[in-house]
N, C-alpha and C positions, 0 to 999 in steps of 0.2 A: 434443453433439446426433448424432455421425456415425451412429450405431445406431438413435437413439427415431424414435415414432414422429415425423409433422410436425403441428405444429400450423396451424390454420386460418391465421393468419398467417404460419406458415413457407411452408405449403403454395402461399399466393398468391405473396408473393416467389422463391419454387421457381420458379411458371408465368411469371413477368414474368422473370425473368433468363431462361429457356428462350426465352420470345417475341423476348426483346432480341438474343439470341446469330440464332436464326431469320432476321428479319430481316437482319443484317448479313451472314450466309452470304446469304441472298435476292441485298441488292446486292454481295456481292460476285461473283458467279455473272454479272451485268450487266455489270459494270464488265470480268468477263474476256473474254465477251462483243465489247467494245467494242475491248479491245487489241487480239482476234484479226482485227476488219475492220480495223482499222489497219494492222495488219503485213500482213495481204493486201494492202491497199490500198500498201502501201510493197513491198511485194513484185512487185504489177504494174506498178509505174513503175521495177525492174530494180533494186530493194536488195537487199540478202539480208540475211532476217529474222534467223537466227543473230549476225549482224557487230552490224546494230540491236539485240539486246536484246544483246552484249556491252556495246555504247558505253551503256547504260543503265546498265549494272552499274557501268562506270568514272565518270560521270559522278556515281555516287551515292558513291563514296567519297571519302572528302578524299585530301588531296597526298601526304601522308607514305604512307597506306595505297596511292594507287595508283602510288607510287616502290617500294614493299616489296612490290608483286606483282608489277611490271616487274622488279626485279631478281632476284625466284624464279625467274619464267619463261627469265631468261637463263641463271642457274644450270644450271636444270633441261635446259634446250636445248641448251645445253652439254655438259651432260654427257650427254645420251645422244644427240650428234651431230649433232644437226637443224641449226645453223649453220656 
């Protein structure tokens, strides 16, 4: 079916897939705007936006992943004479 002409049912199905993705893209844009507003509010309160994003990333890792990341940072920092 990759290069065949689409029948009526396939055409309808394709349109539905595309419309579903378009809805999610619109929702993502709204969510991204909300996140920007929250980070701007935090920044106005004296918090560092970059550090907040880093903390969110760390909170998303499990304990093992976080420990591995910290260990690699230490190894790299030592290799680069940053500590």
